[in-house]
DOKE-643585 format. One record per residue (C-alpha): residue in three letters; x, y, z. Coordinates in steps of 0.05 Angstrom, whole numbers, padded with zeros to 5 digits, always signed. Example, Ala and Ser with C-alpha at 12.3 -4.5 7.8 and 13.67 -1.06 7.14 Angstrom:
REM DOKE-643585
Ala+00246-00090+00156 Ser+00273-00021+00143 
This chain:
REM DOKE-643585
Met+02125+02240+03800 Glu+02052+02242+03780 Ser+02051+02167+03771 Ile+02074+02158+03843 Val+02023+02207+03870 Thr+01967+02173+03830 Ala+01987+02105+03855 Val+01992+02128+03927 Val+01922+02158+03924 Gly+01898+02091+03896 Val+01930+02054+03954 Val+01897+02101+04005 Leu+01829+02090+03972 Ile+01838+02015+03973 Ile+01857+02016+04048 Ile+01795+02058+04064 Gly+01753+02012+04021 Ile+01779+01950+04058 Leu+01764+01984+04125 Asn+01693+02001+04101 Arg+01683+01929+04078 Lys+01703+01904+04147 Gly+01650+01948+04179 Asn+01692+02009+04198 Val+01650+02063+04165 Ser+01680+02120+04206 Met+01711+02149+04143 Leu+01643+02158+04111 His+01605+02223+04120 Ser+01567+02227+04185 Tyr+01503+02239+04146 His+01506+02169+04119 Arg+01524+02139+04186 Lys+01464+02172+04218 Arg+01414+02153+04163 Val+01433+02080+04152 Ser+01405+02031+04202 Asp+01451+01990+04246 Glu+01432+01925+04212 Asp+01445+01955+04143 Met+01511+01988+04162 Leu+01554+01927+04144 Pro+01523+01914+04075 Phe+01526+01989+04063 Gly+01599+01992+04082 Lys+01614+01931+04039 Met+01584+01962+03977 Val+01614+02031+03987 Gly+01681+01997+04003 Leu+01677+01956+03939 Gly+01667+02020+03899 Met+01727+02052+03932 Ile+01770+01991+03920 Ile+01752+01992+03846 Ile+01769+02066+03840 Gly+01834+02057+03878 Thr+01854+01998+03836 Ser+01841+02037+03772 Leu+01885+02093+03799 Ile+01942+02045+03814 Ile+01937+02017+03743 Met+01936+02088+03716 Gly+01998+02105+03757 Gly+02034+02045+03729 Leu+02015+02062+03658 Leu+02037+02135+03668 Phe+02104+02109+03692 Val+02110+02063+03632 Ala+02091+02122+03586 Thr+02146+02164+03617 Ile+02199+02110+03609 Leu+02179+02089+03538 Lys+02158+02158+03513 Glu+02094+02128+03484 Asp+02029+02166+03490 Ile+01987+02105+03482 Tyr+02001+02086+03555 Asn+01975+02155+03578 Ile+01912+02143+03538 Leu+01903+02073+03566 Gly+01916+02098+03637 Thr+01864+02152+03629 Ala+01814+02103+03600 Val+01825+02054+03657 Ser+01817+02108+03710 Ile+01753+02135+03677 Val+01722+02065+03674 Gly+01743+02051+03746 Leu+01715+02118+03770 Val+01649+02107+03735 Val+01640+02035+03757 Gly+01662+02049+03829 Ser+01619+02111+03834 Ile+01558+02073+03808 Ile+01567+02019+03861 Ala+01576+02070+03917 Phe+01517+02113+03895 Tyr+01474+02051+03888 Ala+01491+02033+03961 Met+01474+02103+03983 Ile+01407+02102+03947 Lys+01390+02031+03971 Tyr+01409+02039+04045 Asn+01407+02115+04055 Lys+01346+02129+04010 Gly+01388+02180+03972 Ile+01457+02207+03962 Phe+01444+02271+04002 
């Protein structure tokens, strides 16, 4: 069950990331929408969206590996899934935070 929930969360993050990349930044906090200029909104959305897509993809991979670990009863797949999700979370967050710092002049 946890593998399905993890994968579904990943799919939701990917969908939101794709919407952000296409210029629909309505899912981002209003603080960011107010502070980012209109001409920077599309590049900002693209970078934040990319970060979300990376995080979502890593969660889908983790969900798949958790499912394989359950079927095969091998802990190595749990470890690999956790490692992939941590790397995806770190890389995706760095990209999103970089966009916030670049276009918003800060994360808060």
